[in-house]
N, C-alpha and C positions, 0 to 999 in steps of 0.2 A: 505494498499500501503504499509506504514513504519514498517509494523507488516513482512508483508513478506519478504520485504528487507531485515529487521533487522534478519529476521530466515536466511537469504542466509549469513549474517556476521557470526551468530551462526553455520552454517554449516561450514566453512571455520574457527575458532576458532576450535570445534571439529576435524577437517583436522590437524591445526598445532598440537594439543596438541597430537595426536596419532602419526602423522608420522614428527613430525619437519620439516627439510628440508630436506631430505632425498630422493631416489629415491624409493623408494614407493610410498612416499609423491606424486611427480610427474606421477605416475601412476593411483594412487587414481584419480589427477585432472584432468587427461586424459580420466577417466573415469566416475566422474560428470559431467563434462561439454559437452561429447560427443551428449547425443541424443537430447538436446533442441539446441546445436549448428547444429547438421544437421537437423533437425528441422526447425530454422532458415533460413539454406543456400537452402535447398529441398521444403520445405513447408509452414512452420509458421509464417517466418516472415512477408510475403506478404494478409494474409488471411483476416486481418481486414483490410487492406489499399485497398484488391479487394472489400471485399464482403460489406462492411457499407456503401460506396458510391452503388454500385448498389442494394443493398434492397433498400435504400431509393429510386434510381430512377425509380423501378421497384413497388413501394408501391405509389408513385407517379401517378406513369400510367395505371398498370391494378392491383390495391388493394392489401390489405397486403395480402389475400390466397395467390395469384399468388408470392406475394415474399417471402412468408416462404415455400410457394413451392422449391422456387431457392435454401432455403438454406438446405432443406432437399438433395436435389440433390448433392449438392455442398460438404454436410459431408459425402455421401456414395462412392463420387466420390476421396475426397481428403484422408478419412482411409484408403479406397484400395488401392491408389497410394501409401499411406506411408508404407502398408503391403509390395508391392509389390517391393517399394526401399528398405526395412530394407534386403530383401530376397540379393540380388543384393550388395545391398553392404557388408552384412557379406561374399559371394563370391571375393568381391573385397578388401576385409579388406587388406592383405596385401602390396596392393600400397597406399591406402588412409591414412594409420596408416605411414608409411614410408616420405610420405608428411607430415603431420599434425605433425610427432613429430622424426625428422631426427634424432634427437642423440640417441634414444633409439637403442641397438644393444644386439645380442645375448640371452639370456634369459631374459633380459628386453623386448625385440622384440616379441619375443614371448608370454611371460606375457600381454602385450598391446594388440594384436592379439586374444587370450581371453577374456579378458574385454570387447574390443570392441563388440565382439559378443553375450558376456551375453548383455550390454546394449543397444545393437540395438534391447531388443524386449520389450524397452520402445518406440522407435520410432514411432511406427504406434498410441500409446499411449497418444502421444503427437500430434500426426498429426490430431485427434481428438478433441483435447483439444483446438487447436489453433481456430478451426471452434466455439466450445461451446464457447469458449472466445467472439467470435466476436457476434453470439447469444447473450450474455451477455450485450453486450457493447451496441449493437443496444436499446433492453429496457430499457438501463441503470440500470442493474440490477448489482452496480459498488461492493459491498461489494463482492457476491458471485466469479468476474470476477479475483479480485484482491485479493483474499484469496485463490485459486488454488496456488501460491507459494507457500505460508505459509502449506498448506497442503503438499505440496510434499518437502520440506525443512522439516518440522518435521518429519515425515516420517523416512527420508532419515538418519536424526541425527539419529533416534531411531535406526536404524538398523547398522548404525556405530557405535554407543553406547555401543549397546549389543555384536555386532561377530566381531569387525574388529581386526587387528592384528599389531600393529606399521611393521610387515617386512615384509607383503604383504598388495598391495591395490586391491585384487579380491572382498572385500564385500564392497566395494563403487560401482561396479557393477550393483550387486544385489541391493545394497541401492537407487539407481536409476531408478529400475524396478519398485519397491517399491512404490517409490514416486510419480512418472508417472498414477500408479494406482490409489492412492488415488487421484490425484488431478483429474483426469479423471472423477471420479466417482463422487466426490463431486459437479464439474461443471454441469455433466450430470443429477444430479436430481435436481439443481437449475435451470437450463436450460429449464426442463420441467416442473417446477412447475408454471410457469406462464401463462400456457399455449403459449408462444412463439412459439411455435414447433408443437401447434396443425393444421394438415393433413399437416407439412412437408414431411412428409414421404410417400403419398399417390403417388406421380411420380417419386419415387426415380431413376428409371431406363430411363428416358426421359430427357437422354443426349443432345438429338438435340434441344430442348428448352433451353438449356444454352445460355443469351445473346454472341451476333458473335463481336469476340474481345476479349471477355473476358479473354482468353487463352492465347493472348499477353500482354495485360496490367499484369495479374496475372507474368508472367514468369519474363517482364522488375520491375516490384516493388521487386518482389522475388530477383533478382539477385542485385538490388541496395542496399537492406536491408541487404543483407547479405552480400554485401563488408561489410557495417559498420562492423557486427558480425567478420567479418574473419581481423579486425586490431590486437585486441588482440591475436586470435589465432596463426597470422603471429610473434607477437613477443613470444610468449611461443615458438614457434618454433625455433626462432632464439636461443633461448634462451636454449634450451634441449640439445645443445652439452655438457654442462656445470652440472655435476649430483644438484641437487636443484636449481637450476640457473631457470626453469620454475615455481617453485613452488612459488619464492621467486617474480616473475614477476605475476604469478596469483594473491597471496596474497595482493601487491601492487596495482592490478588493483582495484581489492574487494573493497576496502575502497574507490574509484572513484564511482564503479558502487552505491554505495549506494545513495546515491542524485542523480544521472544519471536515478536508476532507477526507483527511484519515479517520479521522474518529463516526463522519456519519459511512462510510464504509463498514468501518468495524460494526456496527449497528445495522447496517444493512445484509451483511455476509455473515454476522457469527449471531449478533444478538437476536434478531427478527426470527428466523428460522429456528431457533431455540427457544425461543419463547413460542413459538407455535404448537412445538412438538409438545412443551410441556401443558398448553392448554387443552391440545386435542389428547392429551396422555391424564388429564384431573389434575393434573399436579399443580395448582394455582399458588400453592405458597412458593414455588420453585420459583414459576413466572416471575411473584410478584419479589423475590431475592433478587431476580436477576436485574430487574427494573433498577430497582434502587440503589444495588451498587456498581452498576452502569453509572449513574448521575453522582454517584459518589466517586468513582473513577475519574470521570471528565470536568469535574471541577478542580480534583486535586491536580487534576494533569495541563488543565489550562488557564487558569488565576494566575500559575507565577507564570507563565508565557509572556499573559498581556502583561504583567507589572512592569516587566523585564524587557519588553518593548517600547515601554511609551521611552524609557531612555535610551533604545538601542537602534529606532528606528530611521534614525539619521545612518549613520552605517551600513546596517542593513542593507539599507535601499540604494546608499552611494556601491554600497559591492556587487549588488546583484543586478541593478539596473544603468547604473551610470557609467552608458560603455559606447561609443556610436555617436549618436545624433541626441542624445539625451545629457542633455549639459545640466551645472550647477543647481540654478534656479528651478529647472523641471525635477530636478531630484528632490529637492526642500518640500514641494510641494505634494508630489507623490506621497512622502516620508508622514506629510501633516495629514493629510488624508486617510495615511494606513495607521493612524493613530486611533484615530477614531474609529474605524471601520474595525477594526478588532479587538472593540469592546461589542460588539455583536456577534462575536464567534460562539459562547458559550452559548448561546440564546438559539443561534442556529441548529448546534448540537442537541441541545436538551430537547429543542421541539421535533429532531428526530426520532429520539428516544421517543418521545410520547407518542407519537404518530405512530411507531412499530409499536407499542402496547395498545394500539387503537385499533391499527391493521390486523396484529395477531387475532384479536377474539372478533375479527371481520366486521367492525364497526369505522367506517368509512364516512357515515354523516357529519360524524361529532368535528372532525378535525375540520371539514369543508367549510360549514356552519362559518363556525368563527375565523377562517381564514378570511373568508369572503368576507364578513364586518371590519376583520383589519386591514383588508388590505382598500376598502371603501373608503376608509379614512386617509390610509396613506396617500393615496392621490394629491387631494387638495394640499394636505399637510405637507408635501415636498413639494409642492407648488410654492406654498406659503415659504417654506424655508430657504428655498434658491431666490426668490426674491430680496430676502430679509438679508441671509448670508454665505449667498453664490455656492457652489458647487461642495461648499463643507458642508453649509446645510442640507443638501441634499445626502450627502452621505452620512450625515446626522441623523436625519429623519427613517432613514433604512435602518438604521442601529433600532431606534427607538419601537418602531414597528416589529421589527424581530425579539425583542422583546416582551411586546403586551401579549405578542401572537404565543409566546413561550408561557407563559403566568396564565394566560386562559384556559391553555390547553391542558398545563399543571390541575388546575385548579378545579376543572370540569373532571379532570380524570383522577383526583382525589375526593371529591365529593361524589361519583356514580362508583366509585372502584372501577373504573373503565379501562382504565393503564394494566390490571395486572389481570384480573381475572375472570374469564368465563369459559363455557365449555359450549362442544355442540348438543348437549341436552338442554343448556340454557335456553336456547333460540326459540323464541315464539312464546317462552313462558310468563307471566304476569312477573312487574319490577317485582311486584314482593318477593314472588320466590326466588327472584335471582338476587337479592338482598339478602334472603333469606339462607 
């Protein structure tokens, strides 16, 4: 996991070296983040949250062969949906490019459209990767599940290093496609090696056999996780009105994403499958203990890092980003933004842990409802913050929204015991029976 996240930081270093804080940097950053962003919003973010608990439920009820067939049907449906959505999104690119980067105009807007349509070639590949990653998580093949990020980033860095020009960001779009292809090939080979997909594709078109209600849970989980992804995206959108500001915000957020990404990957790949198995086996105490212990370890590990970073931000940013076209003043701006953004890292990780508890018991509606409430207040709040304090206010508003969402989910989870305990036998029973 650390290698994968460190390679993401290496990718940002290469982008900063080649592009600095220029409009070309904004365009390159837009292309690099687009496919995984769209995958998280439209397909991938909820795959593990839904497939992992459902696989364990089917395996305990109908046996492993039936559960593997469920994975094969899910792979076919989600990959096909990714290809269809890529075509639709390519046609609608003028609309959503305007929403995601309203500061791009004229030639910049045209370049963003062209790069977006190239980068969309990676979308169905990322959709397939989301299912393969869930398969690897189920079978605890964690090395290959986590090395997908490393394969993606190193391939993208190689393409950018060999072909990129500091005056245009177009190469970044093709780097994304190459990285997505390398990732899906590696994880596909790993998923097939241990026999976890044996018989999975024997009835791939029997979609009528998919569990009832799974589509609704998937959409709810997808939307809730997508709202988390939209926090930094919204920040970059507000910052895009000033040339180079979107790249500065992105570089600052990337420093926080390194510890946050490692922790959330642990939650998704290790904690969620084990909580799910505990719940299906009726071990409510084990599920509760795992959530509590995970939260304690998260705070124990992250709080000292955040405190130390307040003093070390300038040398860290200088060491990582101050190369090529990124000068002293630009590096100082990134460091100041990073000091603010890193305060939201514990909130992002604790939110992922809280959502894992809800998703393990197949409760996907609660995170969605409260996420929509927080995001509805975020947009006007970020607008006011940007007018008052500039891009520093934009980043601060993102941190406040992240902590608000964390506190709400924690309180709701504790009040309903929803973060820890539920069993299939509880489904459909009245609230009084579940409380008892």
